VMD Tcl script that builds the backbone (N, CA, C; Angstrom):
set m [mol new atoms 564]
animate dup $m
set s [atomselect $m all]
$s set {name element resname resid chain x y z} {
  {N N UNK 1 A 83.909 102.230 100.104}
  {CA C UNK 1 A 84.877 101.214 99.749}
  {C C UNK 1 A 84.180 99.869 99.646}
  {N N UNK 2 A 84.446 99.121 98.582}
  {CA C UNK 2 A 83.912 97.779 98.427}
  {C C UNK 2 A 84.669 96.858 99.376}
  {N N UNK 3 A 83.966 95.933 99.990}
  {CA C UNK 3 A 84.626 95.087 100.982}
  {C C UNK 3 A 84.662 93.623 100.574}
  {N N UNK 4 A 84.717 93.355 99.284}
  {CA C UNK 4 A 84.830 91.974 98.823}
  {C C UNK 4 A 86.114 91.384 99.403}
  {N N UNK 5 A 86.083 90.146 99.925}
  {CA C UNK 5 A 87.244 89.596 100.618}
  {C C UNK 5 A 88.497 89.444 99.754}
  {N N UNK 6 A 88.366 89.396 98.440}
  {CA C UNK 6 A 89.536 89.226 97.590}
  {C C UNK 6 A 89.911 90.488 96.830}
  {N N UNK 7 A 89.371 91.608 97.214}
  {CA C UNK 7 A 89.661 92.864 96.530}
  {C C UNK 7 A 91.098 93.289 96.795}
  {N N UNK 8 A 91.723 93.828 95.794}
  {CA C UNK 8 A 93.097 94.312 95.895}
  {C C UNK 8 A 93.089 95.758 96.370}
  {N N UNK 9 A 93.655 95.993 97.534}
  {CA C UNK 9 A 93.793 97.338 98.097}
  {C C UNK 9 A 95.233 97.779 97.868}
  {N N UNK 10 A 95.474 98.820 97.063}
  {CA C UNK 10 A 96.846 99.232 96.783}
  {C C UNK 10 A 97.556 99.878 97.975}
  {N N UNK 11 A 96.801 100.330 98.974}
  {CA C UNK 11 A 97.422 100.953 100.143}
  {C C UNK 11 A 97.714 99.865 101.173}
  {N N UNK 12 A 98.992 99.603 101.386}
  {CA C UNK 12 A 99.430 98.536 102.282}
  {C C UNK 12 A 99.397 98.990 103.738}
  {N N UNK 13 A 99.755 100.244 103.965}
  {CA C UNK 13 A 99.829 100.760 105.335}
  {C C UNK 13 A 99.535 102.256 105.341}
  {N N UNK 14 A 98.859 102.702 106.390}
  {CA C UNK 14 A 98.570 104.120 106.591}
  {C C UNK 14 A 98.988 104.482 108.007}
  {N N UNK 15 A 99.677 105.601 108.144}
  {CA C UNK 15 A 100.083 106.044 109.475}
  {C C UNK 15 A 99.886 107.546 109.625}
  {N N UNK 16 A 99.339 107.951 110.757}
  {CA C UNK 16 A 99.283 109.370 111.096}
  {C C UNK 16 A 100.594 109.695 111.793}
  {N N UNK 17 A 101.255 110.742 111.340}
  {CA C UNK 17 A 102.558 111.100 111.896}
  {C C UNK 17 A 102.390 112.075 113.053}
  {N N UNK 18 A 103.256 111.974 114.048}
  {CA C UNK 18 A 103.164 112.890 115.194}
  {C C UNK 18 A 103.541 114.313 114.783}
  {N N UNK 19 A 103.039 115.268 115.526}
  {CA C UNK 19 A 103.347 116.680 115.238}
  {C C UNK 19 A 104.804 117.010 115.540}
  {N N UNK 20 A 105.421 116.240 116.405}
  {CA C UNK 20 A 106.854 116.425 116.680}
  {C C UNK 20 A 107.633 115.488 115.771}
  {N N UNK 21 A 108.897 115.748 115.619}
  {CA C UNK 21 A 109.733 114.933 114.735}
  {C C UNK 21 A 109.744 113.479 115.204}
  {N N UNK 22 A 109.570 112.513 114.267}
  {CA C UNK 22 A 109.634 111.100 114.649}
  {C C UNK 22 A 110.980 110.775 115.289}
  {N N UNK 23 A 111.004 109.803 116.209}
  {CA C UNK 23 A 112.220 109.499 116.960}
  {C C UNK 23 A 113.384 109.013 116.102}
  {N N UNK 24 A 113.126 108.374 114.995}
  {CA C UNK 24 A 114.211 107.878 114.151}
  {C C UNK 24 A 113.911 108.161 112.697}
  {N N UNK 25 A 114.856 107.834 111.830}
  {CA C UNK 25 A 114.621 108.084 110.406}
  {C C UNK 25 A 113.559 107.130 109.846}
  {N N UNK 26 A 112.835 107.609 108.865}
  {CA C UNK 26 A 111.874 106.764 108.162}
  {C C UNK 26 A 112.651 106.100 107.033}
  {N N UNK 27 A 112.523 104.798 106.927}
  {CA C UNK 27 A 113.283 104.048 105.929}
  {C C UNK 27 A 112.685 104.200 104.537}
  {N N UNK 28 A 113.566 104.100 103.564}
  {CA C UNK 28 A 113.126 104.109 102.174}
  {C C UNK 28 A 112.258 102.871 101.932}
  {N N UNK 29 A 111.260 102.955 101.080}
  {CA C UNK 29 A 110.384 101.798 100.871}
  {C C UNK 29 A 111.116 100.657 100.160}
  {N N UNK 30 A 110.687 99.434 100.408}
  {CA C UNK 30 A 111.302 98.287 99.725}
  {C C UNK 30 A 110.869 98.240 98.258}
  {N N UNK 31 A 111.524 97.428 97.440}
  {CA C UNK 31 A 111.100 97.288 96.040}
  {C C UNK 31 A 109.630 96.875 95.957}
  {N N UNK 32 A 108.920 97.456 94.988}
  {CA C UNK 32 A 107.508 97.146 94.815}
  {C C UNK 32 A 106.588 97.968 95.698}
  {N N UNK 33 A 107.140 98.931 96.400}
  {CA C UNK 33 A 106.349 99.798 97.274}
  {C C UNK 33 A 106.790 101.244 97.052}
  {N N UNK 34 A 105.922 102.177 97.400}
  {CA C UNK 34 A 106.251 103.602 97.359}
  {C C UNK 34 A 105.680 104.243 98.614}
  {N N UNK 35 A 106.373 105.224 99.113}
  {CA C UNK 35 A 105.960 105.947 100.305}
  {C C UNK 35 A 105.371 107.281 99.854}
  {N N UNK 36 A 104.161 107.595 100.310}
  {CA C UNK 36 A 103.527 108.867 99.972}
  {C C UNK 36 A 103.373 109.650 101.268}
  {N N UNK 37 A 103.973 110.833 101.316}
  {CA C UNK 37 A 103.914 111.703 102.490}
  {C C UNK 37 A 102.931 112.833 102.205}
  {N N UNK 38 A 101.962 112.997 103.103}
  {CA C UNK 38 A 100.901 113.987 102.910}
  {C C UNK 38 A 101.046 115.089 103.957}
  {N N UNK 39 A 101.262 116.340 103.524}
  {CA C UNK 39 A 101.368 117.456 104.469}
  {C C UNK 39 A 99.989 118.016 104.814}
  {N N UNK 40 A 99.957 118.906 105.805}
  {CA C UNK 40 A 98.706 119.616 106.112}
  {C C UNK 40 A 98.297 120.485 104.930}
  {N N UNK 41 A 99.277 121.105 104.287}
  {CA C UNK 41 A 99.016 121.964 103.128}
  {C C UNK 41 A 100.164 121.786 102.146}
  {N N UNK 42 A 99.853 121.936 100.879}
  {CA C UNK 42 A 100.887 121.801 99.864}
  {C C UNK 42 A 100.857 120.443 99.194}
  {N N UNK 43 A 101.795 120.236 98.276}
  {CA C UNK 43 A 101.795 118.996 97.496}
  {C C UNK 43 A 102.285 117.788 98.294}
  {N N UNK 44 A 101.788 116.628 97.889}
  {CA C UNK 44 A 102.258 115.371 98.471}
  {C C UNK 44 A 103.651 115.079 97.940}
  {N N UNK 45 A 104.357 114.230 98.630}
  {CA C UNK 45 A 105.697 113.818 98.203}
  {C C UNK 45 A 105.713 112.303 98.098}
  {N N UNK 46 A 106.149 111.786 96.958}
  {CA C UNK 46 A 106.246 110.345 96.751}
  {C C UNK 46 A 107.712 109.950 96.746}
  {N N UNK 47 A 108.029 108.903 97.514}
  {CA C UNK 47 A 109.394 108.397 97.620}
  {C C UNK 47 A 109.390 106.953 97.141}
  {N N UNK 48 A 110.205 106.669 96.128}
  {CA C UNK 48 A 110.294 105.314 95.597}
  {C C UNK 48 A 111.417 104.535 96.257}
  {N N UNK 49 A 111.535 103.240 95.935}
  {CA C UNK 49 A 112.608 102.413 96.496}
  {C C UNK 49 A 113.977 102.994 96.161}
  {N N UNK 50 A 114.843 103.064 97.154}
  {CA C UNK 50 A 116.191 103.579 96.960}
  {C C UNK 50 A 116.311 105.085 96.999}
  {N N UNK 51 A 115.204 105.802 96.973}
  {CA C UNK 51 A 115.253 107.262 97.043}
  {C C UNK 51 A 115.351 107.687 98.506}
  {N N UNK 52 A 116.031 108.784 98.769}
  {CA C UNK 52 A 116.123 109.241 100.161}
  {C C UNK 52 A 114.785 109.798 100.655}
  {N N UNK 53 A 114.462 109.469 101.889}
  {CA C UNK 53 A 113.247 110.002 102.515}
  {C C UNK 53 A 113.597 111.379 103.061}
  {N N UNK 54 A 112.793 112.395 102.767}
  {CA C UNK 54 A 113.122 113.733 103.263}
  {C C UNK 54 A 113.105 113.767 104.788}
  {N N UNK 55 A 113.967 114.597 105.335}
  {CA C UNK 55 A 113.992 114.734 106.790}
  {C C UNK 55 A 112.717 115.453 107.220}
  {N N UNK 56 A 112.117 114.937 108.246}
  {CA C UNK 56 A 110.855 115.519 108.722}
  {C C UNK 56 A 111.142 116.711 109.615}
  {N N UNK 57 A 110.511 117.818 109.290}
  {CA C UNK 57 A 110.495 118.951 110.208}
  {C C UNK 57 A 109.262 118.773 111.072}
  {N N UNK 58 A 109.255 119.333 112.213}
  {CA C UNK 58 A 108.110 119.185 113.119}
  {C C UNK 58 A 106.825 119.592 112.413}
  {N N UNK 59 A 105.921 118.640 112.248}
  {CA C UNK 59 A 104.613 118.921 111.678}
  {C C UNK 59 A 104.568 119.091 110.176}
  {N N UNK 60 A 105.672 118.845 109.462}
  {CA C UNK 60 A 105.676 119.052 108.015}
  {C C UNK 60 A 104.742 118.082 107.299}
  {N N UNK 61 A 104.733 116.834 107.708}
  {CA C UNK 61 A 103.868 115.829 107.090}
  {C C UNK 61 A 102.931 115.263 108.139}
  {N N UNK 62 A 101.674 115.083 107.753}
  {CA C UNK 62 A 100.660 114.603 108.704}
  {C C UNK 62 A 100.362 113.118 108.561}
  {N N UNK 63 A 100.419 112.613 107.339}
  {CA C UNK 63 A 100.104 111.193 107.127}
  {C C UNK 63 A 101.130 110.574 106.189}
  {N N UNK 64 A 101.273 109.273 106.343}
  {CA C UNK 64 A 102.201 108.527 105.514}
  {C C UNK 64 A 101.476 107.277 105.003}
  {N N UNK 65 A 101.572 107.021 103.699}
  {CA C UNK 65 A 100.941 105.859 103.076}
  {C C UNK 65 A 102.016 105.014 102.406}
  {N N UNK 66 A 101.950 103.708 102.598}
  {CA C UNK 66 A 102.809 102.778 101.878}
  {C C UNK 66 A 101.933 102.126 100.812}
  {N N UNK 67 A 102.299 102.314 99.538}
  {CA C UNK 67 A 101.468 101.878 98.413}
  {C C UNK 67 A 102.175 100.761 97.648}
  {N N UNK 68 A 101.429 99.714 97.328}
  {CA C UNK 68 A 101.925 98.581 96.545}
  {C C UNK 68 A 101.967 98.985 95.071}
  {N N UNK 69 A 103.134 98.871 94.448}
  {CA C UNK 69 A 103.272 99.232 93.036}
  {C C UNK 69 A 103.572 98.019 92.158}
  {N N UNK 70 A 103.390 96.813 92.698}
  {CA C UNK 70 A 103.639 95.606 91.912}
  {C C UNK 70 A 102.440 95.280 91.032}
  {N N UNK 71 A 102.666 94.403 90.076}
  {CA C UNK 71 A 101.610 93.979 89.160}
  {C C UNK 71 A 100.692 92.970 89.851}
  {N N UNK 72 A 99.394 93.088 89.573}
  {CA C UNK 72 A 98.393 92.163 90.116}
  {C C UNK 72 A 97.471 91.698 89.003}
  {N N UNK 73 A 97.019 90.467 89.112}
  {CA C UNK 73 A 96.020 89.914 88.189}
  {C C UNK 73 A 94.656 90.128 88.817}
  {N N UNK 74 A 93.742 90.675 88.037}
  {CA C UNK 74 A 92.394 90.916 88.532}
  {C C UNK 74 A 91.376 90.286 87.593}
  {N N UNK 75 A 90.255 89.889 88.166}
  {CA C UNK 75 A 89.166 89.275 87.406}
  {C C UNK 75 A 87.879 89.997 87.764}
  {N N UNK 76 A 87.118 90.371 86.745}
  {CA C UNK 76 A 85.842 91.050 86.954}
  {C C UNK 76 A 84.769 90.320 86.166}
  {N N UNK 77 A 83.679 89.991 86.817}
  {CA C UNK 77 A 82.539 89.391 86.125}
  {C C UNK 77 A 81.484 90.466 85.948}
  {N N UNK 78 A 81.035 90.637 84.693}
  {CA C UNK 78 A 80.097 91.710 84.352}
  {C C UNK 78 A 78.911 91.176 83.570}
  {N N UNK 79 A 77.840 91.921 83.636}
  {CA C UNK 79 A 76.652 91.688 82.822}
  {C C UNK 79 A 76.280 93.014 82.151}
  {N N UNK 80 A 77.037 93.444 81.131}
  {CA C UNK 80 A 76.658 94.689 80.446}
  {C C UNK 80 A 75.277 94.553 79.826}
  {N N UNK 81 A 74.534 95.644 79.787}
  {CA C UNK 81 A 73.147 95.624 79.318}
  {C C UNK 81 A 73.011 95.679 77.807}
  {N N UNK 82 A 74.080 95.766 77.069}
  {CA C UNK 82 A 73.993 96.070 75.651}
  {C C UNK 82 A 73.348 95.048 74.761}
  {N N UNK 83 A 73.411 93.791 75.050}
  {CA C UNK 83 A 72.959 92.759 74.110}
  {C C UNK 83 A 71.460 92.522 74.238}
  {N N UNK 84 A 70.681 93.555 73.979}
  {CA C UNK 84 A 69.226 93.474 74.087}
  {C C UNK 84 A 68.565 93.712 72.735}
  {N N UNK 85 A 69.303 93.511 71.693}
  {CA C UNK 85 A 68.730 93.711 70.362}
  {C C UNK 85 A 67.787 92.561 70.025}
  {N N UNK 86 A 67.127 92.678 68.882}
  {CA C UNK 86 A 66.175 91.651 68.451}
  {C C UNK 86 A 66.851 90.278 68.460}
  {N N UNK 87 A 66.193 89.306 69.055}
  {CA C UNK 87 A 66.713 87.949 69.098}
  {C C UNK 87 A 67.484 87.632 70.366}
  {N N UNK 88 A 67.766 88.611 71.182}
  {CA C UNK 88 A 68.488 88.359 72.434}
  {C C UNK 88 A 67.531 88.564 73.590}
  {N N UNK 89 A 67.485 87.600 74.484}
  {CA C UNK 89 A 66.497 87.663 75.560}
  {C C UNK 89 A 67.046 88.238 76.854}
  {N N UNK 90 A 68.338 88.248 77.046}
  {CA C UNK 90 A 68.904 88.727 78.306}
  {C C UNK 90 A 70.309 89.254 78.057}
  {N N UNK 91 A 70.813 90.080 78.960}
  {CA C UNK 91 A 72.185 90.549 78.801}
  {C C UNK 91 A 73.157 89.377 78.927}
  {N N UNK 92 A 74.316 89.516 78.302}
  {CA C UNK 92 A 75.279 88.434 78.407}
  {C C UNK 92 A 76.094 88.561 79.685}
  {N N UNK 93 A 76.744 87.493 80.033}
  {CA C UNK 93 A 77.568 87.423 81.234}
  {C C UNK 93 A 78.992 87.183 80.755}
  {N N UNK 94 A 79.932 88.009 81.191}
  {CA C UNK 94 A 81.310 87.809 80.752}
  {C C UNK 94 A 82.277 87.982 81.908}
  {N N UNK 95 A 83.432 87.402 81.734}
  {CA C UNK 95 A 84.528 87.533 82.695}
  {C C UNK 95 A 85.652 88.268 81.975}
  {N N UNK 96 A 86.179 89.291 82.632}
  {CA C UNK 96 A 87.307 90.033 82.082}
  {C C UNK 96 A 88.486 89.831 83.020}
  {N N UNK 97 A 89.593 89.376 82.469}
  {CA C UNK 97 A 90.828 89.222 83.232}
  {C C UNK 97 A 91.822 90.242 82.706}
  {N N UNK 98 A 92.575 90.855 83.605}
  {CA C UNK 98 A 93.584 91.813 83.199}
  {C C UNK 98 A 94.645 91.947 84.268}
  {N N UNK 99 A 95.698 92.657 83.926}
  {CA C UNK 99 A 96.794 92.942 84.850}
  {C C UNK 99 A 96.699 94.421 85.208}
  {N N UNK 100 A 97.059 94.756 86.444}
  {CA C UNK 100 A 97.050 96.167 86.837}
  {C C UNK 100 A 98.259 96.474 87.702}
  {N N UNK 101 A 98.625 97.753 87.715}
  {CA C UNK 101 A 99.766 98.223 88.490}
  {C C UNK 101 A 99.557 99.703 88.788}
  {N N UNK 102 A 99.905 100.105 89.995}
  {CA C UNK 102 A 99.836 101.520 90.357}
  {C C UNK 102 A 100.987 102.239 89.661}
  {N N UNK 103 A 100.671 103.257 88.867}
  {CA C UNK 103 A 101.676 104.037 88.154}
  {C C UNK 103 A 102.035 105.306 88.921}
  {N N UNK 104 A 101.072 105.886 89.623}
  {CA C UNK 104 A 101.300 107.114 90.381}
  {C C UNK 104 A 100.752 106.930 91.794}
  {N N UNK 105 A 101.607 106.515 92.741}
  {CA C UNK 105 A 101.133 106.291 94.110}
  {C C UNK 105 A 100.492 107.532 94.729}
  {N N UNK 106 A 101.036 108.716 94.453}
  {CA C UNK 106 A 100.450 109.949 94.978}
  {C C UNK 106 A 99.048 110.174 94.443}
  {N N UNK 107 A 98.835 109.868 93.178}
  {CA C UNK 107 A 97.505 109.994 92.583}
  {C C UNK 107 A 96.511 109.030 93.197}
  {N N UNK 108 A 96.959 107.807 93.477}
  {CA C UNK 108 A 96.089 106.808 94.111}
  {C C UNK 108 A 95.683 107.274 95.505}
  {N N UNK 109 A 96.632 107.823 96.261}
  {CA C UNK 109 A 96.325 108.335 97.606}
  {C C UNK 109 A 95.393 109.539 97.510}
  {N N UNK 110 A 95.667 110.462 96.587}
  {CA C UNK 110 A 94.832 111.663 96.445}
  {C C UNK 110 A 93.395 111.311 96.083}
  {N N UNK 111 A 93.204 110.296 95.246}
  {CA C UNK 111 A 91.859 109.878 94.847}
  {C C UNK 111 A 91.201 108.974 95.878}
  {N N UNK 112 A 91.964 108.511 96.850}
  {CA C UNK 112 A 91.389 107.651 97.883}
  {C C UNK 112 A 91.074 106.250 97.384}
  {N N UNK 113 A 91.825 105.738 96.434}
  {CA C UNK 113 A 91.568 104.398 95.895}
  {C C UNK 113 A 91.995 103.356 96.919}
  {N N UNK 114 A 91.032 102.649 97.451}
  {CA C UNK 114 A 91.308 101.572 98.402}
  {C C UNK 114 A 90.788 100.239 97.876}
  {N N UNK 115 A 90.146 100.258 96.733}
  {CA C UNK 115 A 89.644 99.058 96.070}
  {C C UNK 115 A 90.009 99.230 94.600}
  {N N UNK 116 A 90.957 98.446 94.139}
  {CA C UNK 116 A 91.450 98.645 92.782}
  {C C UNK 116 A 90.338 98.504 91.744}
  {N N UNK 117 A 89.389 97.612 91.986}
  {CA C UNK 117 A 88.312 97.435 91.011}
  {C C UNK 117 A 87.470 98.692 90.850}
  {N N UNK 118 A 87.322 99.469 91.910}
  {CA C UNK 118 A 86.526 100.696 91.840}
  {C C UNK 118 A 87.149 101.706 90.877}
  {N N UNK 119 A 88.459 101.610 90.659}
  {CA C UNK 119 A 89.140 102.535 89.756}
  {C C UNK 119 A 88.826 102.260 88.290}
  {N N UNK 120 A 88.406 101.046 87.957}
  {CA C UNK 120 A 88.207 100.734 86.544}
  {C C UNK 120 A 86.921 100.005 86.205}
  {N N UNK 121 A 86.141 99.581 87.158}
  {CA C UNK 121 A 84.924 98.829 86.856}
  {C C UNK 121 A 83.939 99.627 86.000}
  {N N UNK 122 A 83.670 100.873 86.357}
  {CA C UNK 122 A 82.723 101.691 85.590}
  {C C UNK 122 A 83.159 101.911 84.150}
  {N N UNK 123 A 84.396 102.390 83.921}
  {CA C UNK 123 A 84.837 102.576 82.538}
  {C C UNK 123 A 84.868 101.270 81.740}
  {N N UNK 124 A 85.236 100.176 82.387}
  {CA C UNK 124 A 85.266 98.891 81.699}
  {C C UNK 124 A 83.861 98.449 81.309}
  {N N UNK 125 A 82.924 98.581 82.230}
  {CA C UNK 125 A 81.534 98.214 81.944}
  {C C UNK 125 A 80.995 99.064 80.780}
  {N N UNK 126 A 81.294 100.357 80.789}
  {CA C UNK 126 A 80.810 101.240 79.725}
  {C C UNK 126 A 81.413 100.855 78.374}
  {N N UNK 127 A 82.696 100.539 78.365}
  {CA C UNK 127 A 83.345 100.129 77.110}
  {C C UNK 127 A 82.686 98.869 76.559}
  {N N UNK 128 A 82.434 97.886 77.415}
  {CA C UNK 128 A 81.798 96.644 76.966}
  {C C UNK 128 A 80.361 96.891 76.523}
  {N N UNK 129 A 79.660 97.770 77.222}
  {CA C UNK 129 A 78.271 98.086 76.868}
  {C C UNK 129 A 78.209 98.718 75.478}
  {N N UNK 130 A 79.110 99.660 75.207}
  {CA C UNK 130 A 79.127 100.319 73.897}
  {C C UNK 130 A 79.337 99.315 72.772}
  {N N UNK 131 A 80.255 98.388 72.959}
  {CA C UNK 131 A 80.539 97.395 71.925}
  {C C UNK 131 A 79.386 96.416 71.781}
  {N N UNK 132 A 78.853 95.950 72.896}
  {CA C UNK 132 A 77.836 94.893 72.846}
  {C C UNK 132 A 76.512 95.373 72.257}
  {N N UNK 133 A 76.260 96.672 72.275}
  {CA C UNK 133 A 75.012 97.196 71.701}
  {C C UNK 133 A 74.886 96.880 70.218}
  {N N UNK 134 A 75.983 96.709 69.550}
  {CA C UNK 134 A 75.947 96.428 68.125}
  {C C UNK 134 A 75.741 94.961 67.785}
  {N N UNK 135 A 75.622 94.118 68.792}
  {CA C UNK 135 A 75.519 92.682 68.544}
  {C C UNK 135 A 74.267 92.129 69.201}
  {N N UNK 136 A 73.272 91.815 68.398}
  {CA C UNK 136 A 72.019 91.255 68.912}
  {C C UNK 136 A 72.148 89.763 69.104}
  {N N UNK 137 A 71.698 89.021 68.116}
  {CA C UNK 137 A 71.708 87.563 68.191}
  {C C UNK 137 A 72.918 86.987 67.464}
  {N N UNK 138 A 74.003 87.709 67.418}
  {CA C UNK 138 A 75.214 87.230 66.746}
  {C C UNK 138 A 75.789 86.034 67.495}
  {N N UNK 139 A 76.571 85.221 66.799}
  {CA C UNK 139 A 77.225 84.100 67.482}
  {C C UNK 139 A 78.130 84.599 68.605}
  {N N UNK 140 A 78.233 83.801 69.644}
  {CA C UNK 140 A 79.020 84.165 70.823}
  {C C UNK 140 A 80.454 84.514 70.456}
  {N N UNK 141 A 81.058 83.760 69.572}
  {CA C UNK 141 A 82.452 83.993 69.199}
  {C C UNK 141 A 82.626 85.378 68.565}
  {N N UNK 142 A 81.675 85.803 67.767}
  {CA C UNK 142 A 81.729 87.120 67.129}
  {C C UNK 142 A 81.688 88.224 68.176}
  {N N UNK 143 A 80.790 88.083 69.146}
  {CA C UNK 143 A 80.672 89.084 70.216}
  {C C UNK 143 A 81.946 89.103 71.047}
  {N N UNK 144 A 82.446 87.934 71.417}
  {CA C UNK 144 A 83.659 87.851 72.239}
  {C C UNK 144 A 84.850 88.475 71.516}
  {N N UNK 145 A 84.989 88.224 70.229}
  {CA C UNK 145 A 86.076 88.833 69.450}
  {C C UNK 145 A 85.957 90.358 69.434}
  {N N UNK 146 A 84.745 90.874 69.300}
  {CA C UNK 146 A 84.532 92.327 69.297}
  {C C UNK 146 A 84.874 92.929 70.657}
  {N N UNK 147 A 84.495 92.248 71.735}
  {CA C UNK 147 A 84.819 92.743 73.077}
  {C C UNK 147 A 86.332 92.778 73.284}
  {N N UNK 148 A 87.015 91.724 72.878}
  {CA C UNK 148 A 88.468 91.682 73.041}
  {C C UNK 148 A 89.164 92.744 72.195}
  {N N UNK 149 A 88.654 93.017 71.010}
  {CA C UNK 149 A 89.226 94.087 70.184}
  {C C UNK 149 A 89.075 95.439 70.883}
  {N N UNK 150 A 87.943 95.656 71.534}
  {CA C UNK 150 A 87.709 96.919 72.243}
  {C C UNK 150 A 88.580 97.042 73.488}
  {N N UNK 151 A 88.991 95.922 74.063}
  {CA C UNK 151 A 89.802 95.956 75.281}
  {C C UNK 151 A 91.295 96.099 75.007}
  {N N UNK 152 A 91.723 95.939 73.766}
  {CA C UNK 152 A 93.157 95.991 73.458}
  {C C UNK 152 A 93.807 97.293 73.895}
  {N N UNK 153 A 93.091 98.402 73.762}
  {CA C UNK 153 A 93.674 99.696 74.129}
  {C C UNK 153 A 93.127 100.224 75.452}
  {N N UNK 154 A 92.557 99.364 76.262}
  {CA C UNK 154 A 92.032 99.771 77.567}
  {C C UNK 154 A 93.201 99.806 78.547}
  {N N UNK 155 A 93.659 101.014 78.905}
  {CA C UNK 155 A 94.893 101.151 79.685}
  {C C UNK 155 A 94.708 101.789 81.056}
  {N N UNK 156 A 93.491 102.047 81.475}
  {CA C UNK 156 A 93.285 102.684 82.772}
  {C C UNK 156 A 93.460 104.183 82.665}
  {N N UNK 157 A 94.222 104.756 83.600}
  {CA C UNK 157 A 94.467 106.196 83.588}
  {C C UNK 157 A 95.882 106.471 84.070}
  {N N UNK 158 A 96.197 107.735 84.354}
  {CA C UNK 158 A 97.554 108.105 84.747}
  {C C UNK 158 A 97.961 107.509 86.092}
  {N N UNK 159 A 97.005 107.187 86.950}
  {CA C UNK 159 A 97.315 106.659 88.276}
  {C C UNK 159 A 97.379 105.137 88.314}
  {N N UNK 160 A 96.547 104.484 87.523}
  {CA C UNK 160 A 96.452 103.021 87.526}
  {C C UNK 160 A 96.588 102.526 86.093}
  {N N UNK 161 A 97.602 101.726 85.838}
  {CA C UNK 161 A 97.819 101.159 84.501}
  {C C UNK 161 A 97.155 99.793 84.420}
  {N N UNK 162 A 96.394 99.598 83.363}
  {CA C UNK 162 A 95.709 98.333 83.104}
  {C C UNK 162 A 96.183 97.818 81.754}
  {N N UNK 163 A 96.406 96.522 81.654}
  {CA C UNK 163 A 96.862 95.958 80.387}
  {C C UNK 163 A 96.569 94.465 80.335}
  {N N UNK 164 A 96.637 93.935 79.129}
  {CA C UNK 164 A 96.407 92.509 78.932}
  {C C UNK 164 A 94.972 92.083 79.171}
  {N N UNK 165 A 94.025 92.993 79.009}
  {CA C UNK 165 A 92.621 92.650 79.280}
  {C C UNK 165 A 92.088 91.719 78.203}
  {N N UNK 166 A 91.333 90.723 78.651}
  {CA C UNK 166 A 90.648 89.845 77.701}
  {C C UNK 166 A 89.320 89.429 78.301}
  {N N UNK 167 A 88.330 89.352 77.425}
  {CA C UNK 167 A 86.971 89.005 77.848}
  {C C UNK 167 A 86.637 87.591 77.408}
  {N N UNK 168 A 85.857 86.919 78.239}
  {CA C UNK 168 A 85.360 85.588 77.912}
  {C C UNK 168 A 83.873 85.572 78.231}
  {N N UNK 169 A 83.062 85.265 77.228}
  {CA C UNK 169 A 81.625 85.159 77.469}
  {C C UNK 169 A 81.351 83.867 78.220}
  {N N UNK 170 A 80.473 83.952 79.199}
  {CA C UNK 170 A 80.128 82.799 80.029}
  {C C UNK 170 A 78.696 82.376 79.735}
  {N N UNK 171 A 78.344 81.144 80.063}
  {CA C UNK 171 A 76.953 80.716 79.871}
  {C C UNK 171 A 76.015 81.622 80.654}
  {N N UNK 172 A 74.837 81.848 80.100}
  {CA C UNK 172 A 73.856 82.693 80.791}
  {C C UNK 172 A 73.407 82.017 82.064}
  {N N UNK 173 A 73.223 82.842 83.087}
  {CA C UNK 173 A 72.713 82.343 84.358}
  {C C UNK 173 A 72.014 83.475 85.069}
  {N N UNK 174 A 71.365 83.171 86.145}
  {CA C UNK 174 A 70.638 84.188 86.902}
  {C C UNK 174 A 71.631 85.126 87.573}
  {N N UNK 175 A 71.303 86.421 87.680}
  {CA C UNK 175 A 72.185 87.365 88.368}
  {C C UNK 175 A 72.411 86.934 89.810}
  {N N UNK 176 A 73.681 86.982 90.229}
  {CA C UNK 176 A 74.000 86.553 91.587}
  {C C UNK 176 A 74.680 87.633 92.408}
  {N N UNK 177 A 74.975 88.738 91.789}
  {CA C UNK 177 A 75.742 89.757 92.492}
  {C C UNK 177 A 74.892 90.918 92.975}
  {N N UNK 178 A 73.594 90.846 92.815}
  {CA C UNK 178 A 72.734 91.924 93.300}
  {C C UNK 178 A 72.718 93.089 92.339}
  {N N UNK 179 A 72.422 94.295 92.842}
  {CA C UNK 179 A 72.327 95.476 91.988}
  {C C UNK 179 A 73.626 95.718 91.231}
  {N N UNK 180 A 73.496 96.045 89.987}
  {CA C UNK 180 A 74.677 96.325 89.177}
  {C C UNK 180 A 75.180 95.109 88.437}
  {N N UNK 181 A 74.906 93.919 88.928}
  {CA C UNK 181 A 75.255 92.693 88.246}
  {C C UNK 181 A 76.731 92.429 88.088}
  {N N UNK 182 A 77.575 92.864 89.004}
  {CA C UNK 182 A 79.004 92.624 88.896}
  {C C UNK 182 A 79.514 91.949 90.148}
  {N N UNK 183 A 80.555 91.186 89.955}
  {CA C UNK 183 A 81.260 90.624 91.095}
  {C C UNK 183 A 82.737 90.709 90.753}
  {N N UNK 184 A 83.532 91.211 91.659}
  {CA C UNK 184 A 84.942 91.418 91.409}
  {C C UNK 184 A 85.736 90.446 92.250}
  {N N UNK 185 A 86.747 89.849 91.619}
  {CA C UNK 185 A 87.665 88.993 92.352}
  {C C UNK 185 A 89.068 89.441 92.002}
  {N N UNK 186 A 89.927 89.499 92.963}
  {CA C UNK 186 A 91.316 89.852 92.705}
  {C C UNK 186 A 92.219 88.751 93.198}
  {N N UNK 187 A 93.250 88.447 92.432}
  {CA C UNK 187 A 94.218 87.437 92.816}
  {C C UNK 187 A 95.575 88.103 92.763}
  {N N UNK 188 A 96.188 88.401 93.940}
  {CA C UNK 188 A 97.487 89.078 93.914}
  {C C UNK 188 A 98.568 88.207 93.331}
}
mol reanalyze $m
mol bondsrecalc $m
mol representation Tube
mol addrep $m
């Protein structure tokens, strides 16, 4: 798990449930949250706001996760390696801003997503790398327009929806994020 201080963690709360029936009813999740119940064996159960929480039989569910399903603004700074064609001396530095939302809380729990950026940083970097390879010493505006065109249909996956992505090329500077050349910031 990435531990950047501003990273968006979609799992708000995790609880191990007792083997005996809980003393009182478990409340339905509030708006913008979903409850994911994980059994020892069998499929997970997701409960949305206003839906009834199933009655617990002794030991039926082992863990309970409260997942944030609201929209969040995220910012990722990347240095894709693609712009190394003739006339370009270093990879470009860009900032990508987008909106994200958990679409399938059970899928997020099953995949163990605890850092929202980890769910999309690799595919996003690859998409930008593929586009940037075609642009050597082209004007910055041309490259930025091509990156934004490639991001228009970047939607994440079935568990995490991504939308409204836009890239902005930044002035070149020395790498500051260490290996991989990325730094992720999230603003809830």
